[in-house]
Phi, psi and omega in degrees: 000128178270171182295336181270003181241025182296147185282174181292347176303330182295339181290348177291343173230113174293143182303337179263014178228037178285152167301139184278331188237158173300319181300315179293318180294320179298320178296318180293324177296329183270336178268002175086002180277357183208146171247157178294326178295313180297320179296315180295317177298324181290320178289329175294319177296323177295319177297323176305321184278329192256330196296323180301323181279324190264328178076061183259310189269142164267316175211140176256143180247061188299318184292312180292328177296315179294325177295318178294323179294318178298320177296319178298318178298317179297316181294314180297321179295330179273003179086011177267107184244112184269003178116184190297337182273356184295115179085009185264128178287130181227146175256152184238125176301137190278036161242008179248126188288142173226150183284335189257010179203150176296153177243109188257345190055025181049050186217150170281348179271083186272137179242108184304324181296337176277313188285332190256023186266001184084197183289133167298159181305316183294324178292318177300321179293322177295316179297319179297332177276003176089009181291154180254113182272119187267346179151184180256137189239163190296153178214183162273152183306121184050030171070027178210157179093215178208169188301142174231093185301339183293346182270357172090003178266157179299146173264120181282124180260155177292136183292345183257340178202112189292346176279351184251163184277147176286346186089156182228171001263355179275054190296309184292329175292320180295308183283335178291317176295315181298327181271357179074026178277349166196164188266351177191174180187175179262135170236173172232157189217111178250328176218009181137014192284353164269313189286326181296303179294335174295313180298315188280347176249003174075036177233185183248135181215135184246125165261103184283179179302140177303129180095349181289325181240129181293141184257359181299138184092004179242132177297128184284150166247295175238110189306322185260009179237343188290143173221148167250134181206174185273146173230125188211178174286317187243159175295324179299318178296318180296323177297319179296320178292315182296328178300330178276321186285326190285154176127150185296144168216129187291349178290343180244116182296339180272351184291132185263133181265093176208157184300149178260130180289159171276091188294323181291320179296336181284353184276086184277346184083003185243144167248006185306120175085353177293134179262119185240127176266139181231125175264100185286350182298331179295321182287337181266358181288146177293343180275353183270124176301134182302325178293321178297316179299315181294318180294324178293317178297323177294322178295321177300320178297322177298315180296318180296316179295334180276000176104001177288150177259105186259127180229149180280138178224171170239116181293123187288142175053040186296306181298320182295318181286326174301313181295321180298324178294310184295314179296317184294313183286333174295320178293317181291324176295320179298323178301326180279324191254358192304311183295319179292322177299318181293322185273331190222046184310312185288343178283339174283148174295154185304309183294325182291313183292329177289321180293310181291325180298339176299332179299335179290340181274354182266143174266168174301324179295322178299315182296317179297318178298322178299321179290326177294320177298320179300317180296317178297319179296320179298318178298317182292321178292323176301318178294318182296308179295326180293345178279006173121006182268145175262325187214158168242147184232131174213168162296158175284319178225159179274345183223157172284178184303131178280169177285145171296146182094348179239027186269142173216150180301314180297318181296320179294309182299321181294341181270352189264143170247023186262324187301333179310317186277346171282324177298322182272334185080005180289152178288138180213140185229143172251133175230154181294141176232015176125184183246146174286174179297340177271004178080023179255141182291154174231147183247145174254129182255128176242127182236135184242187179285159178305132178063019175248048175301330183302319180289324175299313179297319180302312181292318181296317179294318178298321176299317183287337173290340182254357179222167178235020183303323183285349182255359180281131180264151182291126174300330178296312179299311181297327179294318178294316180296327180272002179076023181261000000 
């Protein structure tokens, strides 16, 4: 069955009246007011209306998705409940392998060993939890650079303003969740590629501690910086996804063997007594959009009113660690792409080849120095958190989403406050904190101690219980659905 042949069951949910969150949909599946088939058909119908304008999907797996949804309905009816993701439609970033669809990394440089390996570990875990995989979604080519329409792949647009970029590299997961084309999805994050599109599309995205989630089955960008993580509307939904994704797997040498917390159980709704450090220098920078600064200060007030103890700090080695991430992953990306770049330079997108090509300008000494900076930064962060802090708080980006057509690698990197946490490997999450005066979303970044994702989720969820930024829908999306 194709997306244009959905049955009349889909009419039980109008495309503009979908549950917004995994949590809400899971409750409806269990109280009998919704079926997984009807939910899946409805998100497919929504994609029919939205995808041409927004640019989310590379390929849709409508038939296998409906089969998985029907199986979920049968299991739930028989009393087999696999958890909150059972029967929930999810999208997969197209650098993560799946058995039922090609994996292109949005590139003309196709590697059969990547595409033909079956489900990545994380995808297999989602399927085992009963999730419904709806298809593969747009990214930047091999998760770096910016869109190059000349290569024939969809250009991902911002869900709030189609003239603006969705952010990269988990672009399709970001705008797809924001547009309700699936209720959650997988992104990857090497320098901010989960948190950036989450911030710019008004959703929630978690980059967990390095090694917490196995990366096998995912095309690498930076071997020692890459993360796979959840992107959803709410922090509660992301906690439910990470609970399924996390855990050791011997197929990934970076995977850490340690117990996984019950992230959903950790959501107490309270920030009382949490110690949060805030580096105000970012808000006072001439590079910070005034609306972003104002929204961040308002978010700090929410945290303080909720009982958090907020103190000013200076994040150690910030510029150095940002630089170490960009230099390091460019060098590591070059190690993966060097032969193909030499043989097929023009087949790579413009932004991708320039970003990876930067690795050619680095010496072995530069790479070693970047790793030394990482070690120094880790020691300093250990001392900072060890002085009594639970979390650090910053904006996710200094500016809202830029317009398509005006993108540059330097401009993108310069706007981010995310690469710092890839150098350290600490968990960091972006959640919505409101809209700018131009109606574009802004993200709040919360970063915690290693393997303490539970506290990050606790604070993010408590913030969302006191605000509704994550539940606001895009007028652009609603306008398309309403035929306006």
